[in-house]
C-alpha positions as CSV (number, residue, x, y, z in Angstrom):
1,X,0.0,0.0,0.0
2,X,2.9,2.3,0.8
3,X,4.4,1.7,-2.6
4,X,1.1,2.5,-4.3
5,X,1.0,5.8,-2.4
6,X,4.6,6.6,-3.4
7,X,3.8,5.8,-7.1
8,X,0.7,8.0,-6.9
9,X,2.6,11.1,-5.6
10,X,5.9,10.5,-7.4
11,X,6.6,13.3,-9.8
12,X,9.1,14.6,-12.3
13,X,9.9,18.1,-10.9
14,X,9.7,19.7,-14.3
15,X,8.1,23.1,-14.9
16,X,6.6,21.9,-18.2
17,X,4.6,19.2,-16.4
18,X,3.3,21.8,-13.9
19,X,2.1,24.0,-16.8
20,X,0.3,21.0,-18.4
21,X,-1.3,20.1,-15.1
22,X,-2.5,23.6,-14.3
23,X,-3.7,24.2,-17.9
24,X,-5.8,21.0,-17.8
25,X,-7.2,21.8,-14.4
26,X,-8.1,25.4,-15.3
27,X,-9.8,24.3,-18.6
28,X,-11.8,21.6,-16.9
29,X,-12.8,23.6,-13.8
30,X,-15.5,25.7,-15.4
31,X,-17.2,22.6,-16.7
32,X,-17.2,21.0,-13.3
33,X,-18.4,24.3,-11.7
34,X,-21.3,24.3,-14.2
35,X,-22.3,20.8,-13.3
36,X,-21.9,20.9,-9.5
37,X,-22.6,24.5,-8.6
38,X,-24.5,25.9,-11.5
39,X,-21.9,28.5,-12.2
40,X,-21.1,29.8,-15.7
41,X,-24.7,29.1,-16.9
42,X,-24.7,25.5,-15.8
43,X,-27.6,23.4,-14.4
44,X,-26.0,22.7,-11.0
45,X,-25.9,19.3,-9.4
46,X,-29.6,18.3,-9.6
47,X,-30.1,19.6,-13.1
48,X,-26.9,17.9,-14.3
49,X,-27.8,14.6,-12.7
50,X,-31.3,14.7,-14.3
51,X,-29.8,15.6,-17.7
52,X,-27.1,13.0,-17.6
53,X,-29.4,10.2,-16.4
54,X,-32.6,10.9,-18.3
55,X,-31.5,12.6,-21.5
56,X,-28.2,10.8,-22.0
57,X,-29.4,7.6,-20.3
58,X,-26.2,7.3,-18.1
59,X,-26.3,5.3,-14.9
60,X,-26.5,7.5,-11.8
61,X,-23.0,6.4,-10.6
62,X,-21.5,7.4,-14.0
63,X,-23.3,10.8,-13.9
64,X,-22.1,11.4,-10.3
65,X,-18.6,10.4,-11.3
66,X,-18.5,12.8,-14.2
67,X,-19.5,15.7,-11.9
68,X,-17.0,14.8,-9.2
69,X,-14.1,14.2,-11.6
70,X,-14.6,17.5,-13.4
71,X,-15.0,19.6,-10.3
72,X,-12.8,18.0,-7.6
73,X,-10.3,16.6,-10.2
74,X,-9.8,20.0,-11.8
75,X,-9.1,21.6,-8.4
76,X,-6.7,18.8,-7.4
77,X,-4.9,19.2,-10.7
78,X,-4.4,22.9,-10.2
79,X,-3.0,22.1,-6.7
80,X,-1.0,19.2,-8.0
81,X,-2.6,16.8,-5.5
82,X,-2.8,13.1,-6.7
83,X,-2.6,14.3,-10.3
84,X,-1.9,10.9,-11.7
85,X,-5.2,9.6,-10.3
86,X,-7.2,12.6,-11.6
87,X,-5.4,12.3,-15.0
88,X,-6.4,8.7,-15.3
89,X,-9.9,9.5,-14.3
90,X,-10.1,12.2,-17.0
91,X,-8.7,9.8,-19.6
92,X,-11.4,7.3,-18.8
93,X,-14.1,9.9,-18.8
94,X,-13.1,11.4,-22.1
95,X,-12.7,8.0,-23.8
96,X,-16.3,7.3,-22.6
97,X,-17.4,10.7,-24.1
98,X,-15.7,9.9,-27.4
99,X,-17.2,6.4,-27.7
100,X,-20.7,7.3,-26.5
101,X,-21.4,10.7,-28.1
102,X,-18.6,12.1,-30.3
103,X,-17.3,9.3,-32.6
104,X,-20.3,9.4,-34.9
105,X,-19.8,13.2,-35.5
106,X,-16.2,12.8,-36.7
107,X,-13.0,14.5,-35.7
108,X,-13.8,18.2,-35.8
109,X,-15.7,20.2,-33.2
110,X,-19.0,21.8,-34.3
111,X,-17.6,25.3,-34.8
112,X,-20.2,26.4,-37.3
113,X,-23.3,24.6,-35.9
114,X,-23.7,22.5,-39.1
115,X,-23.6,19.0,-37.5
116,X,-25.8,17.3,-34.9
117,X,-23.0,17.1,-32.3
118,X,-19.4,17.7,-31.4
119,X,-16.4,15.8,-32.9
120,X,-13.7,14.4,-30.7
121,X,-10.8,16.8,-31.3
122,X,-11.1,18.6,-27.9
123,X,-11.4,15.2,-26.1
124,X,-8.2,14.0,-27.8
125,X,-6.4,17.1,-26.5
126,X,-7.6,16.5,-23.0
127,X,-6.5,12.8,-23.2
128,X,-3.1,13.8,-24.5
129,X,-2.4,16.3,-21.8
130,X,-3.8,13.9,-19.2
131,X,-1.5,11.1,-20.5
132,X,1.5,13.4,-20.0
133,X,0.5,14.0,-16.4
134,X,-0.2,10.3,-15.8
135,X,3.3,9.4,-17.0
136,X,5.2,12.2,-15.4
137,X,3.2,13.3,-12.4
138,X,2.4,16.7,-11.1
139,X,5.7,18.4,-11.9
140,X,7.3,21.2,-10.0
141,X,5.3,23.4,-7.6
142,X,2.8,20.8,-6.6
143,X,1.4,19.3,-3.4
144,X,2.6,15.9,-4.7
145,X,6.2,17.2,-4.7
146,X,5.9,18.3,-1.1
147,X,4.4,14.9,-0.1
148,X,7.0,12.9,-2.0
149,X,9.8,14.8,-0.4
150,X,8.5,13.8,3.1
151,X,8.4,10.1,2.1
């Protein structure tokens, strides 16, 4: 168990990985705040749960996980706390998004509103950044760095 914890907080103290982690966290945060708190024009927790479970037909546990990953995962990424875990969670979530809703719409996002849904280009960017964090850790200036130095 101790080795698992060490692996989770181990990080390459590189500034580039910190930039990737903070960028991903800052980009995902508004989406999570929409879903959990109703900020930025979102539905809030109840509305999002209803939308994800009734309109998108997702199981309640999946809908709940999406909200928690986007909100708490983004904050944890900005702080650099257990970034590998949150990166893996985002990878799984965005792979699910691609295969359930985006694949049929092709690669490109719906910039001009002329297709029924969004393509998967944004999701691939998120997955790529998250893979970098998963492989390298939180980078410099992170809570993980502080924790791993105390081990």
